C-alpha positions, 0 to 999 in steps of 0.5 A: 583699698581705703580711702582712709590710706595715705599714699604710702600705705597704699603703696605699702599694702600693693607690695606685700600684696604682690609678695604674697600674691598668686604671681610672685609667691608661685614663683618666689623660691626664697618666700616659699621656703620662709612661709613653710617655717612657721605655719605661713608667717613670716616676720616683718624683719624678714619682709623688710630685707625686701629691697622695693618694700624697704625703700617704701618704709622701714616703719613696722607701724606703716606696715601694719597700718597699710594691711589693716586698713586694705580692703583685700583680705589677702594678709593678715596681722599676728597678735604681737604683730610682728609677722604676716602671713597670707590668710589660709582661708585663700590658698595658693593656685596650683602652677598647672596648664589650667592656671596658666591658661586662668591668667592668660585670659585676664591679661593684657599687653600694652606698648608704647610707655617711654623707656625711662617709666617707672613701675609706679608711674605706670601703676599711678596711671592705672588707677581705677582703671580696673582691679589689677592683680600683678604688673609685669615691666617686660625687659631686655637682656640687659635688665633694660624696660622695653616699653611694654607690660603685661597687665593681668586682672582679677578676672577675665571680665575686668580685661575686657572692660580695660580693652573697651576704655578709651583712656588708655590709648595714650600715655604722655602723649604717646600713642599705645597699643594695646592687645588681650594677650592672647591676641598678643601672642597670635600677632607674635606668632604670625610676625615669627611665621613670617620672619621664618618664611623670610630668612628661609627665603633670603638663605635660598635667594643668598645660596643661589647667588652664590652658586651662580657666583661660583659657576661663573667664576669656574667658567672663568677657569675652565675657559682658561684652564682648557684653551686649545682643547676643542676640535670640532668633526662634521661630514655624513655620519648615519651610523656614528656614535660617541663612542666610535670617537674614542675608538678613533683617538685610543692611545691619542688624546684622553677624551673628556667629553663629546658633544654630539647626537647621533645622527647629527653632522657635526659635533665637538670634541674636549680633550684633556690637553692640546686637540691639535697635538691629539688630532695630529697623532691619530692623523698620523696613525691612520696614513694622514687621512683620519676617518670615523668607521670609514666615514669622511670628516672634516676636522676643525681647531677651534680657537678664540672667541668661537672656542670660548662660546662652544665650550660654555655651552658644553659646561652648561649642558653638563652643569643642567644634567648634574641639577637634574640627576641631584633632583631625582635623587640619584645619588653617586651614579656616574650618570652617562650625559651627552659624552662619555660612557659611563662603566667602561673602564675600558680599552683606553685611559683617554675616556675619563670624566670631565672634571674641572674646578667645581664644575664636573663633567659625567659624574654628579657625585658631589655631595649635597651642600649641608643645610643652612643653619637655624637662626635663633627666633628671639622669644619675645614672651614673658620670661618663665620664672619671675624673681623675687624682689619688685612688684611687676619687675 
């Protein structure tokens, strides 16, 4: 700008050159339509419909004077001084990846401006600090200024020189964050990656806590539901298998789970119903003495705290078995576990799966839980499309 220009003329010329500059004109649908009507010429009458220009001046003589004094050479005035246009010698570049990359490399990000700062204040502060082509004031969804801007310079070297200045570290006693636009986007990408990882970890933690809470709740429900359902046995049982216990109680009680390992001398049966009733029926049917494959067995009904501890052990064992089955990707398979038999259908309706509330025995047919919905990430970059009107807004 020439020193002969008044403060108003400086602002008028800068605003008009913004309207017809690369940053705005490439995206300004209305103005692009106007320049196609008359070989690039646009009447001053039309230009004065733009609010920011009109707020600076409505005097055509001031507008003409400002453009005639400007040294940028971007705009020219018609002979009748009623129209202006972008000089044909300075054609509008194509809005392609190459252009966007060039803009990125000659742009700077600044953050720390008070939220009430105006565009004029920022422009005044930048005077003498480099050849600025455009200032984009970043705003939130409610159009409120976020305190940060993108500043595009005329060249990449100009932006690098700006970054090296020592007088840009503060604005009205506010400390400023100043980064190249490339560095800014790299920083935001890192923050998004970290946020995504933290969100994923939080979702996993919440899921595990919810699962733990559900399991604890299920255990309490099962402890109440299966009170009186445990029958302990002990003795010399060298040739006894879990299936033999199903045979002993066939027709007398439904066994849900057999906690026994071949060769052991002790174990526990979990019935779907009252263990004492099943035991008495089986003993009566066998002449008052209940053996397993001719082996003498000592039977004991579990009650109180002993019953709770054994039942918790059985529930935990089955949950771990179910978890391992899912991790192996077995899907719906009716796994064998430590207890019942697989695919028998059987000689006796009592050989059923142990299925409580939420917790399942001898089965891993629970569908896998649905994946958590992905959190929306707020795009913290500039808008893809810049509307017309105010310079940099």
